[in-house]
C-alpha positions as CSV (number, residue, x, y, z in Angstrom):
1,M,0.0,0.0,0.0
2,N,1.6,3.3,-1.1
3,E,0.9,6.8,0.1
4,S,-1.9,7.6,-2.3
5,C,-3.7,4.3,-1.3
6,Q,-3.4,5.3,2.3
7,R,-4.9,8.7,1.6
8,F,-7.8,7.0,-0.2
9,A,-8.4,4.7,2.7
10,E,-8.5,7.7,5.1
11,D,-10.8,9.8,3.0
12,P,-12.4,8.0,0.1
13,E,-14.6,10.9,-0.9
14,A,-11.8,13.5,-1.2
15,N,-9.6,11.0,-3.1
16,A,-12.2,9.4,-5.4
17,A,-9.9,9.9,-8.4
18,H,-7.4,7.4,-6.9
19,L,-10.0,4.6,-7.4
20,R,-9.8,5.0,-11.2
21,E,-6.0,4.9,-11.2
22,C,-5.3,2.0,-8.8
23,E,-6.3,-1.6,-9.7
24,K,-5.7,-2.9,-6.2
25,C,-7.9,-0.4,-4.5
26,R,-10.6,-0.9,-7.1
27,T,-10.7,-4.6,-6.5
28,L,-10.4,-4.1,-2.7
29,Y,-13.0,-1.4,-2.2
30,G,-15.1,-1.8,-5.4
31,E,-17.2,1.0,-6.7
32,L,-18.3,3.6,-4.2
33,P,-22.1,3.7,-3.7
34,T,-23.6,6.8,-5.3
35,H,-27.2,6.1,-4.5
36,A,-29.0,6.8,-1.2
37,V,-29.5,3.9,1.2
38,N,-33.2,3.3,2.1
39,V,-33.1,3.3,5.9
40,D,-36.7,1.9,6.2
41,A,-35.6,-1.3,4.5
42,L,-32.9,-2.1,7.1
43,P,-33.7,-4.5,9.9
44,L,-34.2,-3.1,13.4
45,A,-31.6,-3.7,16.0
46,P,-32.7,-5.1,19.4
47,W,-32.2,-1.8,21.2
48,E,-34.5,-0.2,18.6
49,G,-37.5,-2.3,19.6
50,A,-37.2,-5.3,17.3
51,R,-37.7,-7.7,20.2
52,Y,-41.1,-9.1,21.2
53,R,-42.5,-7.2,24.1
54,S,-44.7,-9.2,26.4
55,W,-46.8,-6.3,27.8
56,P,-49.9,-8.5,28.2
57,L,-47.8,-10.8,30.5
58,V,-46.6,-7.9,32.6
59,I,-50.1,-6.5,33.0
60,G,-51.5,-10.0,33.8
61,V,-48.9,-10.7,36.5
62,T,-49.5,-7.3,38.0
63,L,-53.2,-7.8,38.1
64,T,-52.7,-11.3,39.6
65,V,-50.5,-10.0,42.4
66,L,-53.0,-7.2,43.1
67,A,-55.9,-9.7,43.3
68,I,-53.9,-12.0,45.7
69,A,-53.1,-9.0,47.9
70,L,-56.7,-7.8,47.9
71,G,-57.9,-11.4,48.7
72,L,-55.5,-11.7,51.6
73,C,-56.6,-8.3,53.0
74,A,-60.3,-9.4,52.7
75,A,-59.5,-12.7,54.4
76,A,-57.8,-10.9,57.3
77,G,-60.7,-8.4,57.6
78,I,-58.6,-5.4,56.8
79,T,-59.6,-3.0,54.1
80,P,-56.7,-2.0,51.8
81,Q,-57.0,1.7,52.7
82,I,-56.6,1.0,56.4
83,A,-53.6,-1.3,55.7
84,M,-51.9,1.4,53.7
85,M,-52.6,4.1,56.3
86,I,-51.2,1.8,59.0
87,A,-48.1,1.1,57.0
88,A,-47.5,4.7,56.1
89,Q,-48.0,5.8,59.7
90,T,-45.5,3.2,60.9
91,Q,-42.9,4.3,58.3
92,I,-43.4,8.0,59.2
93,S,-42.9,7.3,62.9
94,R,-39.8,5.2,62.3
95,A,-38.3,7.9,60.1
96,G,-39.1,10.5,62.8
97,Q,-37.3,8.4,65.4
98,V,-34.2,7.9,63.2
99,Y,-34.2,11.6,62.4
100,E,-34.3,12.6,66.1
101,K,-31.4,10.2,66.9
102,L,-29.2,11.4,63.9
103,R,-30.1,15.1,63.9
104,T,-26.8,16.1,65.5
105,F,-24.8,14.1,63.0
106,G,-26.8,15.1,59.9
107,P,-24.4,17.6,58.3
108,L,-21.5,15.2,58.9
109,V,-23.4,12.2,57.4
110,Y,-24.5,14.2,54.4
111,G,-21.0,15.5,53.8
112,I,-19.5,12.0,53.9
113,L,-22.2,10.6,51.7
114,F,-21.7,13.5,49.3
115,L,-17.9,12.7,49.1
116,I,-18.5,9.0,48.6
117,V,-21.1,9.3,45.8
118,N,-19.0,11.9,44.0
119,S,-15.8,9.8,44.3
120,I,-17.6,6.8,42.8
121,L,-18.9,9.0,39.9
122,I,-15.4,10.4,39.2
123,L,-14.0,6.9,39.2
124,L,-16.6,5.7,36.8
125,L,-16.0,8.7,34.5
126,R,-12.3,8.0,34.3
127,R,-12.8,4.4,33.3
128,A,-12.1,3.5,29.7
129,P,-15.2,3.1,27.6
130,R,-16.3,-0.3,26.3
131,G,-17.7,0.7,23.0
132,I,-16.6,0.4,19.4
133,D,-13.2,1.9,20.1
134,A,-12.4,-0.5,23.1
């Protein structure tokens, strides 16, 4: 491969005249396409939605779990609204107790968590990418 072949390999459009002169490059690269490619005719990649999505299965499982939960609440004699209120009230009181215990250490805890999370993010950003160029 000589210098003109290298220039053609780096930028085929700017060095299109080289293809008429060099037999090796003509056999290697063939003719450059001059017509537009129909993008609608290309197959979809998996990340573009070509996979089968089982939304009916997801909705069916969700409704089944909801029906089982409502059945258990009815069997226990608890209406779902009361159960949710009791659970929410319990969580709020627990959060209040934890807050009261840690109120003096709050700024220190938030500062340490801030440093930890940002250190992890910096480490992830400095890592080499795993894409086409990896």
